[in-house]
C-alpha positions, 0 to 999 in steps of 0.5 A: 500500499505504501508503494500504491498510494503514491502511483494511484494519486499520480495516475489520478492527477494525470486522468484529472488533467487529462479531462480538463484539457479536453475542454479547450482541445474540444471546444470548437467541436463541441459548439458545432455539436451543439449548434446542430442540435439546436442550441444557441452558441456564441458566436453563431457561425463556424467561420467566426468561431474559428477566427476566436481563441479557445479560451474566449469561446469557452468563456462564451459558452460556459453552459455546453462545455460538458459535451467536450467529454463526448465528442465524436471524432475528437481532437483529444478524446476524453479517458473513458471513450479511449477505455470504451473503445479498447473494450469495443476493439478487443472483448466485444469485437471478439466475442460478439463481432461477425468476424470475432473468434466466437463466431467465426473461429479465428481472430477479427482483423478489426480487433486489437488483439489481432493487430496486437498479435502481429506486432507481438510476432515482429517484436520478438523476432525482432528482439531475439535477432537484435540481442543475439547479435548484440551479445556477439558483438559484445563478446568480441568487443571486449575480446578484440581490441581491433572490433572495439576500435572499429565496431563500437563507433559504427554501433553508436552512429548508427543510432543517430538515423532516424528510424523513421526515415530508415524504415521504408528504405529497409523494406524497399531494399528487402522487398527488391530481393523478395523478402515481405511480411515479418521479416522486414519489420522484425529487421527494424526491430532487431536494429533498435534493440541490438544497441542497448544489448551491445552497451550493456553486455560491454559494460557487464563483461568489463565489470570484474575488477583487476583483483579478480582477473589477476586470481584467475591468472594466478590459477593460469585460467585460459580466456575462455575459462575466464569468460565463462566463470567470471565475466559471463556471470558478472554480465548477467545483471547488466545483460538483462537491464538492457534486454528490458530496454531492447524489448521496448525498443523492439516494440518500437521498431515493428509499430514503426515498421508497420507504417509503410506497408499497412497491412496489419499491425498497431502501427497500421491501425493507429495510421488508419486511425489518423487517416479517418479522424478516429482518434479514439483508435489511435489512443486506444492502440497506443495504450494497447502497445504501452500494455504490451510493452509493460508485460514484456518487460515484467516477463524479462524481469520475472526471468531475470529474478529466477535466473539470478535467484538460481545464481544465488544473487539475493535481490 
């Protein structure tokens, strides 16, 4: 309870501020809807209202501002509208929808669960590729001065390229070789996830101090024995920390990779919502992606706890 109290307070404060922000953000749409319903608003013309400031409109039409929290196609949907969209696009769509899992036996292509599964598949595959590549590069960097001087700078430079600009190039190049579908999105995810793993693993492999390394040299341990008995166990906490960052970055990469393709996934869902002005759909997909990221990070944290406990490390 001592931890839940402050967290709950911050969440409630954010929700309250969100509801307050909906009023000025949606005032134009609120007055338009009220005017169509026959309610007198000031000024009467939509052009005149467009030329006025939002707070001036609020001051002149305080009696109709309650509609700001239930506007269709709102600029900023209220929290309860997003919750309703999440419920409708998950449970209601799959249980009661004509294309849902209950009636058709397969996930509905209008469901966030369907699009989330597409994004999750690319995320996991890209994360596996990126994490594996990151670990291998880190081992090489630690044991090879040449790789340390050559590979590490390029790894750092690679992260300065905006992924939004790079993603379409990757998709086009791979498509020219006949590679499409899940693989291009996984490559983009791997691109974002390998760097934190490289940095964290290099830090972990270099964490043993000089006295520990000298002790193993005294016992005439080989490089491979030093790696397996000292460097690798010492790097495990660093590895899991970087994996948590990497899995979140991998999810972002998968979503960005879905934007140019638009063949399903949370990224395509967000883009479709922006095309048709369905802001509730955009926000629902964002929250669904955030929940997925939290669950993936929690899963890695659970594996970390089990691994460290098995190694005899006390939490």
